TIDO-322848 format. One record per residue (C-alpha): residue number from 0; x, y, z. Coordinates in nm, 4 decimals. Layout:
BEGIN
<num->NUM xx->X yy->Y zz->Z>;
...
END
This chain:
BEGIN
<num->0 xx->8.8586 yy->5.8375 zz->7.6411>;
<num->1 xx->9.0198 yy->5.4983 zz->7.7067>;
<num->2 xx->8.7530 yy->5.4181 zz->7.9667>;
<num->3 xx->8.4745 yy->5.4932 zz->7.7173>;
<num->4 xx->8.6473 yy->5.2712 zz->7.4605>;
<num->5 xx->8.6702 yy->4.9860 zz->7.7114>;
<num->6 xx->8.3038 yy->5.0188 zz->7.8125>;
<num->7 xx->8.1947 yy->5.0223 zz->7.4477>;
<num->8 xx->8.4009 yy->4.7095 zz->7.3852>;
<num->9 xx->8.2390 yy->4.5370 zz->7.6835>;
<num->10 xx->7.8870 yy->4.6133 zz->7.5626>;
<num->11 xx->7.9789 yy->4.5081 zz->7.2090>;
<num->12 xx->8.1095 yy->4.1703 zz->7.3291>;
<num->13 xx->7.7972 yy->4.1196 zz->7.5423>;
<num->14 xx->7.5737 yy->4.2088 zz->7.2484>;
<num->15 xx->7.7220 yy->3.9404 zz->7.0245>;
<num->16 xx->7.6695 yy->3.6777 zz->7.2954>;
<num->17 xx->8.0152 yy->3.6322 zz->7.4501>;
<num->18 xx->7.9849 yy->3.5190 zz->7.8161>;
<num->19 xx->8.0228 yy->3.7983 zz->8.0704>;
<num->20 xx->8.3578 yy->3.6805 zz->8.2134>;
<num->21 xx->8.5201 yy->3.6581 zz->7.8713>;
<num->22 xx->8.3603 yy->3.9866 zz->7.7635>;
<num->23 xx->8.5207 yy->4.1642 zz->8.0573>;
<num->24 xx->8.8553 yy->3.9883 zz->8.0061>;
<num->25 xx->8.8680 yy->4.0608 zz->7.6327>;
<num->26 xx->8.7789 yy->4.4274 zz->7.6782>;
<num->27 xx->9.0503 yy->4.4608 zz->7.9447>;
<num->28 xx->9.3128 yy->4.2864 zz->7.7310>;
<num->29 xx->9.2275 yy->4.5017 zz->7.4291>;
<num->30 xx->9.2559 yy->4.8126 zz->7.6434>;
<num->31 xx->9.5976 yy->4.7061 zz->7.7735>;
<num->32 xx->9.7248 yy->4.6313 zz->7.4230>;
<num->33 xx->9.6331 yy->4.9767 zz->7.2891>;
<num->34 xx->9.7593 yy->5.1665 zz->7.5959>;
<num->35 xx->10.0997 yy->5.1997 zz->7.7563>;
<num->36 xx->10.0086 yy->4.9740 zz->8.0515>;
<num->37 xx->10.2128 yy->4.6486 zz->8.0624>;
<num->38 xx->10.0060 yy->4.3400 zz->7.9807>;
<num->39 xx->10.1687 yy->4.1670 zz->8.2797>;
<num->40 xx->9.9367 yy->4.3782 zz->8.4939>;
<num->41 xx->9.6516 yy->4.1537 zz->8.3755>;
<num->42 xx->9.7955 yy->3.8438 zz->8.5432>;
<num->43 xx->9.9080 yy->4.0288 zz->8.8559>;
<num->44 xx->9.5745 yy->4.1962 zz->8.9188>;
<num->45 xx->9.3782 yy->3.8778 zz->8.8453>;
<num->46 xx->9.5873 yy->3.6820 zz->9.0978>;
<num->47 xx->9.5535 yy->3.9537 zz->9.3618>;
<num->48 xx->9.1762 yy->3.9701 zz->9.3165>;
<num->49 xx->9.1372 yy->3.5974 zz->9.3776>;
<num->50 xx->9.3871 yy->3.5866 zz->9.6670>;
<num->51 xx->9.1387 yy->3.6296 zz->9.9528>;
<num->52 xx->9.0583 yy->3.3966 zz->10.2423>;
<num->53 xx->8.6987 yy->3.5265 zz->10.2519>;
<num->54 xx->8.6431 yy->3.4244 zz->9.8882>;
<num->55 xx->8.7234 yy->3.0639 zz->9.9822>;
<num->56 xx->8.3652 yy->3.0504 zz->10.1122>;
<num->57 xx->8.2338 yy->3.0690 zz->9.7552>;
<num->58 xx->8.3579 yy->2.7287 zz->9.6268>;
<num->59 xx->8.2702 yy->2.5719 zz->9.9623>;
<num->60 xx->7.9072 yy->2.6826 zz->9.9541>;
<num->61 xx->7.8820 yy->2.5943 zz->9.5852>;
<num->62 xx->8.0066 yy->2.2431 zz->9.6654>;
<num->63 xx->7.7665 yy->2.2150 zz->9.9606>;
<num->64 xx->7.4788 yy->2.3086 zz->9.7313>;
<num->65 xx->7.5824 yy->2.0488 zz->9.4714>;
<num->66 xx->7.6110 yy->1.7794 zz->9.7384>;
<num->67 xx->7.2661 yy->1.8569 zz->9.8762>;
<num->68 xx->7.1155 yy->1.8760 zz->9.5275>;
<num->69 xx->7.2605 yy->1.5404 zz->9.4224>;
<num->70 xx->7.1718 yy->1.4009 zz->9.7635>;
<num->71 xx->6.8007 yy->1.4469 zz->9.7061>;
<num->72 xx->6.7528 yy->1.7846 zz->9.8737>;
<num->73 xx->6.5573 yy->1.9471 zz->9.5910>;
<num->74 xx->6.2804 yy->1.6863 zz->9.5642>;
<num->75 xx->6.2342 yy->1.6708 zz->9.9418>;
<num->76 xx->6.2223 yy->2.0481 zz->9.9820>;
<num->77 xx->5.9648 yy->2.0739 zz->9.7048>;
<num->78 xx->5.7669 yy->1.7879 zz->9.8607>;
<num->79 xx->5.7754 yy->1.9598 zz->10.2004>;
<num->80 xx->5.6684 yy->2.2963 zz->10.0575>;
<num->81 xx->5.3926 yy->2.1421 zz->9.8472>;
<num->82 xx->5.2528 yy->1.9398 zz->10.1376>;
<num->83 xx->5.2508 yy->2.2497 zz->10.3569>;
<num->84 xx->5.1094 yy->2.5185 zz->10.1257>;
<num->85 xx->5.0287 yy->2.3455 zz->9.7948>;
<num->86 xx->4.6543 yy->2.3599 zz->9.8634>;
<num->87 xx->4.6473 yy->2.7412 zz->9.8733>;
<num->88 xx->4.5433 yy->2.9479 zz->9.5737>;
<num->89 xx->4.8354 yy->2.9382 zz->9.3325>;
<num->90 xx->4.9735 yy->2.6488 zz->9.5367>;
<num->91 xx->5.2463 yy->2.5406 zz->9.2953>;
<num->92 xx->5.3601 yy->2.9031 zz->9.2603>;
<num->93 xx->5.3649 yy->2.9399 zz->9.6388>;
<num->94 xx->5.5615 yy->2.6153 zz->9.6553>;
<num->95 xx->5.8169 yy->2.7492 zz->9.4063>;
<num->96 xx->5.8829 yy->3.0614 zz->9.6134>;
<num->97 xx->5.8976 yy->2.8736 zz->9.9446>;
<num->98 xx->6.1219 yy->2.5981 zz->9.8091>;
<num->99 xx->6.3496 yy->2.8573 zz->9.6447>;
<num->100 xx->6.3828 yy->3.0401 zz->9.9761>;
<num->101 xx->6.4846 yy->2.7236 zz->10.1598>;
<num->102 xx->6.7225 yy->2.6138 zz->9.8850>;
<num->103 xx->6.8717 yy->2.9656 zz->9.8836>;
<num->104 xx->6.9676 yy->2.9129 zz->10.2475>;
<num->105 xx->7.1795 yy->2.6189 zz->10.1344>;
<num->106 xx->7.3459 yy->2.7107 zz->9.8050>;
<num->107 xx->7.3806 yy->3.0921 zz->9.7935>;
<num->108 xx->7.3763 yy->3.0671 zz->9.4137>;
<num->109 xx->7.0892 yy->3.2117 zz->9.2090>;
<num->110 xx->7.1681 yy->2.9976 zz->8.9041>;
<num->111 xx->7.1777 yy->2.6756 zz->9.1086>;
<num->112 xx->6.8549 yy->2.7663 zz->9.2888>;
<num->113 xx->6.6674 yy->2.8613 zz->8.9711>;
<num->114 xx->6.7855 yy->2.5579 zz->8.7771>;
<num->115 xx->6.7220 yy->2.3030 zz->9.0538>;
<num->116 xx->6.3753 yy->2.4244 zz->9.1556>;
<num->117 xx->6.2688 yy->2.5476 zz->8.8112>;
<num->118 xx->6.3512 yy->2.2258 zz->8.6284>;
<num->119 xx->6.1016 yy->2.0438 zz->8.8516>;
<num->120 xx->5.8275 yy->2.3012 zz->8.9047>;
<num->121 xx->5.8145 yy->2.4983 zz->8.5786>;
<num->122 xx->5.6880 yy->2.2051 zz->8.3664>;
<num->123 xx->5.4502 yy->2.0976 zz->8.6468>;
<num->124 xx->5.2990 yy->2.4452 zz->8.6769>;
<num->125 xx->5.2427 yy->2.4725 zz->8.3014>;
<num->126 xx->5.0762 yy->2.1287 zz->8.3011>;
<num->127 xx->4.8423 yy->2.2510 zz->8.5777>;
<num->128 xx->4.7229 yy->2.5470 zz->8.3706>;
<num->129 xx->4.9533 yy->2.8301 zz->8.4816>;
<num->130 xx->5.0478 yy->3.0804 zz->8.2111>;
<num->131 xx->5.4032 yy->3.0083 zz->8.0866>;
<num->132 xx->5.4971 yy->3.3781 zz->8.1027>;
<num->133 xx->5.3806 yy->3.3944 zz->8.4641>;
<num->134 xx->5.5688 yy->3.0762 zz->8.5541>;
<num->135 xx->5.8968 yy->3.1918 zz->8.3952>;
<num->136 xx->5.8763 yy->3.5363 zz->8.5578>;
<num->137 xx->5.7895 yy->3.3981 zz->8.9006>;
<num->138 xx->6.0638 yy->3.1362 zz->8.9123>;
<num->139 xx->6.3271 yy->3.3858 zz->8.7929>;
<num->140 xx->6.2143 yy->3.6291 zz->9.0635>;
<num->141 xx->6.2193 yy->3.3565 zz->9.3293>;
<num->142 xx->6.5700 yy->3.2573 zz->9.2194>;
<num->143 xx->6.6881 yy->3.6103 zz->9.3017>;
<num->144 xx->6.6465 yy->3.5257 zz->9.6705>;
<num->145 xx->6.9619 yy->3.3101 zz->9.6716>;
<num->146 xx->7.2154 yy->3.5977 zz->9.6491>;
<num->147 xx->7.0224 yy->3.7941 zz->9.9130>;
<num->148 xx->6.9583 yy->3.5561 zz->10.2024>;
<num->149 xx->7.2587 yy->3.3848 zz->10.3661>;
<num->150 xx->7.4855 yy->3.2162 zz->10.2625>;
<num->151 xx->7.4841 yy->3.4622 zz->9.9722>;
<num->152 xx->7.7799 yy->3.4406 zz->9.7323>;
<num->153 xx->7.7130 yy->3.8036 zz->9.6385>;
<num->154 xx->7.7382 yy->3.9211 zz->10.0017>;
<num->155 xx->8.0554 yy->3.7173 zz->10.0523>;
<num->156 xx->8.2137 yy->3.8911 zz->9.7540>;
<num->157 xx->8.0904 yy->4.2375 zz->9.8485>;
<num->158 xx->8.1957 yy->4.2034 zz->10.2125>;
<num->159 xx->8.5448 yy->4.0850 zz->10.1175>;
<num->160 xx->8.5931 yy->4.3732 zz->9.8725>;
<num->161 xx->8.4788 yy->4.6596 zz->10.0970>;
<num->162 xx->8.6052 yy->4.5002 zz->10.4215>;
<num->163 xx->8.2665 yy->4.4712 zz->10.5920>;
<num->164 xx->8.1778 yy->4.1779 zz->10.8195>;
<num->165 xx->8.0274 yy->3.9025 zz->10.6041>;
<num->166 xx->7.8514 yy->3.7555 zz->10.9057>;
<num->167 xx->7.6872 yy->4.0918 zz->10.9796>;
<num->168 xx->7.5787 yy->4.1234 zz->10.6149>;
<num->169 xx->7.4285 yy->3.7737 zz->10.6353>;
<num->170 xx->7.2231 yy->3.8650 zz->10.9417>;
<num->171 xx->7.1226 yy->4.2003 zz->10.7943>;
<num->172 xx->6.9786 yy->4.0267 zz->10.4874>;
<num->173 xx->6.7598 yy->3.7802 zz->10.6809>;
<num->174 xx->6.4551 yy->4.0012 zz->10.7475>;
<num->175 xx->6.4460 yy->4.1752 zz->10.4045>;
<num->176 xx->6.5045 yy->3.8452 zz->10.2239>;
<num->177 xx->6.2263 yy->3.6608 zz->10.4045>;
<num->178 xx->5.9955 yy->3.9604 zz->10.3650>;
<num->179 xx->6.0562 yy->3.9566 zz->9.9875>;
<num->180 xx->5.9596 yy->3.5876 zz->9.9794>;
<num->181 xx->5.6423 yy->3.6585 zz->10.1782>;
<num->182 xx->5.5473 yy->3.9451 zz->9.9455>;
<num->183 xx->5.6115 yy->3.7288 zz->9.6382>;
<num->184 xx->5.3761 yy->3.4653 zz->9.7779>;
<num->185 xx->5.1108 yy->3.7319 zz->9.8416>;
<num->186 xx->5.1425 yy->3.8527 zz->9.4815>;
<num->187 xx->5.1139 yy->3.4935 zz->9.3558>;
<num->188 xx->4.7897 yy->3.4594 zz->9.5516>;
<num->189 xx->4.6503 yy->3.7672 zz->9.3750>;
<num->190 xx->4.7768 yy->3.6849 zz->9.0253>;
<num->191 xx->4.6413 yy->3.3273 zz->9.0287>;
<num->192 xx->4.2799 yy->3.4177 zz->9.1013>;
<num->193 xx->4.0182 yy->3.2429 zz->8.8802>;
<num->194 xx->3.9539 yy->3.5743 zz->8.7049>;
<num->195 xx->4.3195 yy->3.6183 zz->8.6018>;
<num->196 xx->4.4146 yy->3.2555 zz->8.5363>;
<num->197 xx->4.0982 yy->3.0477 zz->8.5122>;
<num->198 xx->4.2734 yy->2.7344 zz->8.3843>;
<num->199 xx->4.4696 yy->2.6575 zz->8.7030>;
<num->200 xx->4.3995 yy->2.3223 zz->8.8650>;
<num->201 xx->4.4005 yy->2.3729 zz->9.2425>;
<num->202 xx->4.5670 yy->2.1054 zz->9.4537>;
<num->203 xx->4.3762 yy->1.9412 zz->9.7423>;
<num->204 xx->4.4985 yy->1.9630 zz->10.1023>;
<num->205 xx->4.7726 yy->1.7016 zz->10.1489>;
<num->206 xx->4.6601 yy->1.5980 zz->10.4983>;
<num->207 xx->4.8407 yy->1.6146 zz->10.8301>;
<num->208 xx->4.9993 yy->1.2732 zz->10.7923>;
<num->209 xx->5.1536 yy->1.3773 zz->10.4595>;
<num->210 xx->5.2784 yy->1.7036 zz->10.6131>;
<num->211 xx->5.4328 yy->1.5104 zz->10.9005>;
<num->212 xx->5.6033 yy->1.2657 zz->10.6644>;
<num->213 xx->5.7312 yy->1.5428 zz->10.4333>;
<num->214 xx->5.8643 yy->1.7389 zz->10.7322>;
<num->215 xx->6.0488 yy->1.4363 zz->10.8638>;
<num->216 xx->6.2062 yy->1.3789 zz->10.5215>;
<num->217 xx->6.3082 yy->1.7453 zz->10.4808>;
<num->218 xx->6.4214 yy->1.8076 zz->10.8397>;
<num->219 xx->6.7952 yy->1.7412 zz->10.7857>;
<num->220 xx->6.7934 yy->1.9803 zz->10.4893>;
<num->221 xx->6.5980 yy->2.2406 zz->10.6868>;
<num->222 xx->6.8524 yy->2.2188 zz->10.9686>;
<num->223 xx->7.1419 yy->2.3254 zz->10.7471>;
<num->224 xx->7.0524 yy->2.6988 zz->10.7307>;
<num->225 xx->6.9999 yy->2.6997 zz->11.1072>;
<num->226 xx->7.3481 yy->2.5565 zz->11.1607>;
<num->227 xx->7.5088 yy->2.8052 zz->10.9207>;
<num->228 xx->7.3337 yy->3.1202 zz->11.0414>;
<num->229 xx->7.3348 yy->3.0150 zz->11.4064>;
<num->230 xx->7.7052 yy->2.9317 zz->11.3984>;
<num->231 xx->7.7981 yy->3.2654 zz->11.2414>;
<num->232 xx->7.5686 yy->3.4671 zz->11.4686>;
<num->233 xx->7.6940 yy->3.2845 zz->11.7760>;
<num->234 xx->8.0565 yy->3.3435 zz->11.6868>;
<num->235 xx->8.1275 yy->2.9709 zz->11.6585>;
<num->236 xx->8.2809 yy->3.0075 zz->11.3113>;
<num->237 xx->8.3375 yy->3.2642 zz->11.0383>;
<num->238 xx->8.1525 yy->3.2678 zz->10.7069>;
<num->239 xx->8.4397 yy->3.0836 zz->10.5394>;
<num->240 xx->8.4521 yy->2.8214 zz->10.8134>;
<num->241 xx->8.0730 yy->2.7928 zz->10.7826>;
<num->242 xx->8.1274 yy->2.6905 zz->10.4208>;
<num->243 xx->8.3522 yy->2.4044 zz->10.5315>;
<num->244 xx->8.0963 yy->2.2968 zz->10.7925>;
<num->245 xx->7.8251 yy->2.3078 zz->10.5257>;
<num->246 xx->8.0268 yy->2.0803 zz->10.2949>;
<num->247 xx->8.0808 yy->1.8200 zz->10.5677>;
<num->248 xx->7.7162 yy->1.8342 zz->10.6743>;
<num->249 xx->7.5893 yy->1.8151 zz->10.3156>;
<num->250 xx->7.8119 yy->1.5149 zz->10.2445>;
<num->251 xx->7.6976 yy->1.3254 zz->10.5539>;
<num->252 xx->7.3275 yy->1.3992 zz->10.5010>;
<num->253 xx->7.3295 yy->1.3403 zz->10.1249>;
<num->254 xx->7.5374 yy->1.0224 zz->10.1408>;
<num->255 xx->7.4214 yy->0.8473 zz->10.4586>;
<num->256 xx->7.0735 yy->0.9872 zz->10.5383>;
<num->257 xx->6.9156 yy->1.0526 zz->10.1981>;
<num->258 xx->7.1479 yy->0.8062 zz->10.0184>;
<num->259 xx->7.1146 yy->1.0237 zz->9.7119>;
<num->260 xx->7.4625 yy->0.9629 zz->9.5714>;
<num->261 xx->7.7447 yy->0.7121 zz->9.5932>;
<num->262 xx->8.1140 yy->0.7717 zz->9.6444>;
<num->263 xx->8.1778 yy->0.7094 zz->9.2759>;
<num->264 xx->7.9482 yy->1.0074 zz->9.1997>;
<num->265 xx->8.1816 yy->1.2470 zz->9.3836>;
<num->266 xx->8.4032 yy->1.3246 zz->9.0786>;
<num->267 xx->8.0952 yy->1.4375 zz->8.8835>;
<num->268 xx->7.9795 yy->1.6530 zz->9.1773>;
<num->269 xx->8.3259 yy->1.8053 zz->9.2176>;
<num->270 xx->8.3505 yy->1.8819 zz->8.8448>;
<num->271 xx->8.0079 yy->2.0506 zz->8.8484>;
<num->272 xx->8.1100 yy->2.2579 zz->9.1508>;
<num->273 xx->8.4410 yy->2.3478 zz->8.9893>;
<num->274 xx->8.2615 yy->2.4669 zz->8.6751>;
<num->275 xx->8.0435 yy->2.7091 zz->8.8715>;
<num->276 xx->8.3389 yy->2.8223 zz->9.0847>;
<num->277 xx->8.5595 yy->2.8908 zz->8.7830>;
<num->278 xx->8.2839 yy->3.0985 zz->8.6234>;
<num->279 xx->8.2332 yy->3.3033 zz->8.9404>;
<num->280 xx->8.6044 yy->3.3521 zz->9.0107>;
<num->281 xx->8.6744 yy->3.4475 zz->8.6477>;
<num->282 xx->8.4131 yy->3.7216 zz->8.6715>;
<num->283 xx->8.5607 yy->3.8408 zz->9.0018>;
<num->284 xx->8.9205 yy->3.8428 zz->8.8732>;
<num->285 xx->8.8485 yy->4.0080 zz->8.5369>;
<num->286 xx->8.6063 yy->4.2583 zz->8.6900>;
<num->287 xx->8.8722 yy->4.3577 zz->8.9440>;
<num->288 xx->9.1131 yy->4.4451 zz->8.6603>;
<num->289 xx->8.8331 yy->4.6276 zz->8.4818>;
<num->290 xx->8.7665 yy->4.8306 zz->8.7953>;
<num->291 xx->9.1369 yy->4.9057 zz->8.8395>;
<num->292 xx->9.1604 yy->5.0370 zz->8.4835>;
<num->293 xx->8.8545 yy->5.2555 zz->8.5399>;
<num->294 xx->9.0221 yy->5.3913 zz->8.8541>;
<num->295 xx->9.3418 yy->5.4518 zz->8.6546>;
<num->296 xx->9.1309 yy->5.6663 zz->8.4213>;
<num->297 xx->8.9810 yy->5.8504 zz->8.7238>;
<num->298 xx->8.6307 yy->5.7298 zz->8.6347>;
<num->299 xx->8.5286 yy->5.6526 zz->8.9971>;
<num->300 xx->8.6488 yy->5.9939 zz->9.1157>;
<num->301 xx->8.4657 yy->6.1702 zz->8.8336>;
<num->302 xx->8.1475 yy->5.9704 zz->8.8878>;
<num->303 xx->8.1677 yy->6.0190 zz->9.2635>;
<num->304 xx->8.2192 yy->6.3943 zz->9.2288>;
<num->305 xx->7.9193 yy->6.4160 zz->8.9948>;
<num->306 xx->7.6955 yy->6.2224 zz->9.2343>;
<num->307 xx->7.8053 yy->6.4409 zz->9.5269>;
<num->308 xx->7.7380 yy->6.7567 zz->9.3261>;
<num->309 xx->7.3881 yy->6.6390 zz->9.2348>;
<num->310 xx->7.2812 yy->6.4578 zz->9.5527>;
<num->311 xx->7.2370 yy->6.7200 zz->9.8204>;
<num->312 xx->7.0841 yy->6.4744 zz->10.0700>;
<num->313 xx->7.1379 yy->6.1084 zz->10.1640>;
<num->314 xx->6.7981 yy->6.0071 zz->10.0284>;
<num->315 xx->6.8619 yy->6.1726 zz->9.6935>;
<num->316 xx->7.1900 yy->5.9815 zz->9.6835>;
<num->317 xx->6.9983 yy->5.6570 zz->9.7434>;
<num->318 xx->6.7555 yy->5.7442 zz->9.4637>;
<num->319 xx->7.0482 yy->5.7948 zz->9.2236>;
<num->320 xx->7.2045 yy->5.4646 zz->9.3362>;
<num->321 xx->6.8761 yy->5.2794 zz->9.2817>;
<num->322 xx->6.8398 yy->5.4104 zz->8.9258>;
<num->323 xx->7.2091 yy->5.3622 zz->8.8450>;
<num->324 xx->7.2274 yy->5.0020 zz->8.9713>;
<num->325 xx->6.8983 yy->4.9001 zz->8.8069>;
<num->326 xx->7.0249 yy->5.0292 zz->8.4712>;
<num->327 xx->7.3587 yy->4.8504 zz->8.5182>;
<num->328 xx->7.1763 yy->4.5286 zz->8.6056>;
<num->329 xx->7.0087 yy->4.5272 zz->8.2653>;
<num->330 xx->7.3435 yy->4.5036 zz->8.0837>;
<num->331 xx->7.5953 yy->4.3608 zz->8.3351>;
<num->332 xx->7.6259 yy->4.0489 zz->8.5489>;
<num->333 xx->7.5660 yy->4.0902 zz->8.9214>;
<num->334 xx->7.9133 yy->3.9907 zz->9.0419>;
<num->335 xx->8.0755 yy->4.2228 zz->8.7883>;
<num->336 xx->7.8704 yy->4.5155 zz->8.9180>;
<num->337 xx->7.9696 yy->4.4340 zz->9.2766>;
<num->338 xx->8.3394 yy->4.4093 zz->9.1907>;
<num->339 xx->8.3638 yy->4.7159 zz->8.9658>;
<num->340 xx->8.1256 yy->4.9618 zz->9.1302>;
<num->341 xx->8.0790 yy->4.8214 zz->9.4833>;
<num->342 xx->8.3838 yy->4.9929 zz->9.6398>;
<num->343 xx->8.2937 yy->5.3327 zz->9.4910>;
<num->344 xx->7.9305 yy->5.3202 zz->9.6024>;
<num->345 xx->8.0323 yy->5.1929 zz->9.9472>;
<num->346 xx->8.2754 yy->5.4825 zz->9.9959>;
<num->347 xx->8.0134 yy->5.7372 zz->9.8873>;
<num->348 xx->7.7512 yy->5.5807 zz->10.1154>;
<num->349 xx->7.9814 yy->5.6064 zz->10.4168>;
<num->350 xx->8.0370 yy->5.9717 zz->10.3288>;
<num->351 xx->7.6602 yy->6.0273 zz->10.3367>;
<num->352 xx->7.6427 yy->5.8670 zz->10.6811>;
<num->353 xx->7.4846 yy->5.5318 zz->10.5959>;
<num->354 xx->7.5490 yy->5.2231 zz->10.8048>;
<num->355 xx->7.7759 yy->4.9956 zz->10.5925>;
<num->356 xx->7.5662 yy->4.6869 zz->10.6735>;
<num->357 xx->7.2442 yy->4.8652 zz->10.5790>;
<num->358 xx->7.3855 yy->4.9956 zz->10.2519>;
<num->359 xx->7.5476 yy->4.6629 zz->10.1624>;
<num->360 xx->7.2205 yy->4.4705 zz->10.1962>;
<num->361 xx->7.0223 yy->4.7340 zz->10.0029>;
<num->362 xx->7.2860 yy->4.7328 zz->9.7280>;
<num->363 xx->7.2797 yy->4.3514 zz->9.7091>;
<num->364 xx->6.9020 yy->4.3504 zz->9.6576>;
<num->365 xx->6.9260 yy->4.6170 zz->9.3871>;
<num->366 xx->7.2110 yy->4.4397 zz->9.2083>;
<num->367 xx->7.0329 yy->4.1058 zz->9.2117>;
<num->368 xx->6.7219 yy->4.2492 zz->9.0459>;
<num->369 xx->6.9379 yy->4.2665 zz->8.7337>;
<num->370 xx->6.9686 yy->3.8890 zz->8.7402>;
<num->371 xx->6.6062 yy->3.8638 zz->8.6326>;
<num->372 xx->6.5682 yy->4.1642 zz->8.4036>;
<num->373 xx->6.6379 yy->4.1505 zz->8.0291>;
<num->374 xx->6.8365 yy->4.1664 zz->7.8161>;
<num->375 xx->7.1200 yy->4.0058 zz->8.0218>;
<num->376 xx->6.8927 yy->3.8561 zz->8.2931>;
<num->377 xx->7.0524 yy->3.5123 zz->8.3309>;
<num->378 xx->6.7786 yy->3.3758 zz->8.5556>;
<num->379 xx->6.4966 yy->3.4892 zz->8.3274>;
<num->380 xx->6.6696 yy->3.3316 zz->8.0289>;
<num->381 xx->6.6953 yy->3.0020 zz->8.2200>;
<num->382 xx->6.3285 yy->2.9954 zz->8.3207>;
<num->383 xx->6.2098 yy->3.1124 zz->7.9789>;
<num->384 xx->6.4000 yy->2.8211 zz->7.8256>;
<num->385 xx->6.2250 yy->2.5832 zz->8.0662>;
<num->386 xx->5.8843 yy->2.7395 zz->7.9980>;
<num->387 xx->5.9272 yy->2.7706 zz->7.6203>;
<num->388 xx->5.8696 yy->3.1477 zz->7.6018>;
<num->389 xx->6.0830 yy->3.4503 zz->7.5144>;
<num->390 xx->6.1971 yy->3.7029 zz->7.7791>;
<num->391 xx->6.0225 yy->3.9850 zz->7.5953>;
<num->392 xx->5.6808 yy->3.8288 zz->7.6594>;
<num->393 xx->5.7470 yy->3.8241 zz->8.0339>;
<num->394 xx->5.7983 yy->4.1985 zz->8.0811>;
<num->395 xx->5.4522 yy->4.2565 zz->8.2296>;
<num->396 xx->5.4846 yy->3.9985 zz->8.5049>;
<num->397 xx->5.8513 yy->4.0842 zz->8.5621>;
<num->398 xx->5.7517 yy->4.4459 zz->8.6241>;
<num->399 xx->5.5194 yy->4.3307 zz->8.9031>;
<num->400 xx->5.7793 yy->4.1055 zz->9.0676>;
<num->401 xx->6.0541 yy->4.3690 zz->9.0416>;
<num->402 xx->5.8061 yy->4.6036 zz->9.2092>;
<num->403 xx->5.7974 yy->4.3619 zz->9.5045>;
<num->404 xx->6.1738 yy->4.3863 zz->9.5479>;
<num->405 xx->6.1663 yy->4.7656 zz->9.5201>;
<num->406 xx->5.8811 yy->4.7793 zz->9.7725>;
<num->407 xx->6.0942 yy->4.5948 zz->10.0287>;
<num->408 xx->6.3891 yy->4.8245 zz->9.9489>;
<num->409 xx->6.1639 yy->5.1238 zz->10.0171>;
<num->410 xx->6.0481 yy->4.9702 zz->10.3465>;
<num->411 xx->6.4112 yy->4.9137 zz->10.4486>;
<num->412 xx->6.4968 yy->5.2763 zz->10.3673>;
<num->413 xx->6.2016 yy->5.3986 zz->10.5753>;
<num->414 xx->6.2753 yy->5.1524 zz->10.8576>;
<num->415 xx->6.6542 yy->5.0804 zz->10.8561>;
<num->416 xx->6.6235 yy->4.8623 zz->11.1656>;
<num->417 xx->6.4809 yy->4.5937 zz->10.9341>;
<num->418 xx->6.8393 yy->4.5466 zz->10.8222>;
<num->419 xx->7.0480 yy->4.6633 zz->11.1171>;
<num->420 xx->6.8602 yy->4.5103 zz->11.4118>;
<num->421 xx->6.9954 yy->4.1538 zz->11.3935>;
<num->422 xx->7.3607 yy->4.2477 zz->11.3159>;
<num->423 xx->7.3721 yy->4.5100 zz->11.5914>;
<num->424 xx->7.2025 yy->4.2776 zz->11.8398>;
<num->425 xx->7.4465 yy->3.9928 zz->11.7713>;
<num->426 xx->7.7691 yy->4.1821 zz->11.6987>;
<num->427 xx->7.7098 yy->4.5161 zz->11.8741>;
END
């Protein structure tokens, strides 16, 4: 009964517009005050949840993303993508997906990716005749790539919670993540035909000299994902150490190569990074207490027993997980889902014989879909604000783009080596 009360409180706080971290924290505190559990547990559990060496990678990658963004990364990545593929049908849409994919390999943050790329491309696409609802839906969907491809903050959190190699999760997400981007670009090509959007102004071919110049400008930024993924795959450094390497590299490139910021700009960059980090860590800490209280009420055991009684086969279990996580994503933030329900679903998946790397990547994709689906959908709310439309008007296009993600999930289920090949090849 207490668990139901706490869940109702959480949804009530979310409904009235309280941020997700505070909604979780307030519902937990209220639960502690009306039960016989000491309130001191709140502080103890919050400190324990944040006390993890693996989680140190989160503020490091956030800082690296801020340094690259302030250093001129965003404009150069967009310029590179536009010079390369901007002349194709739906060129600006293709550019948005491609640039989001590259930026995702730097920041690992969906909000940072969506805001940085969307603030430049969303107004430009609308000026070129793209439908605002299409633009908002596409950029929100492209922003979902950041927590999937390495260095994903979501995979760092999930791996640290369930004790699965973060480096292996990173490698497992490479093929599905890039395949999602490719499928999104194919869908953009179809949805921007003259019959569907006749007002689009098509860009001319930039020319080989422009492509060469844009590549030269973007090359240091493009090298960063190679260093991160290559270093982890080669065993040179761990995911957390990769975050430190990324910060140093981003500082040197942004300050001395692109000359995008000065030393006196560092306090502003650090404050911006700290703001994102505090938000993420607050969600992690409060969600960990929330999950502990649910476990105290035997909710995971009850839910797990019900799933096992219903799911007679591994694939039926996966079908239940897909529906369950998609529904959760509509009302809960991604990191909260990972912290509260990740350990339970991981344990059940191992019991059904799934590879932990395979299941972790599939779960990350499913959880991140919620980042772009209303009513909570943070990314969709950001892009709708940039495009001047309401999330409700974007449901048609969002259904198509969510279908792309689910299509890749289905392919991964049918062909698990899409996920497991690279981790098993590199780590055995």
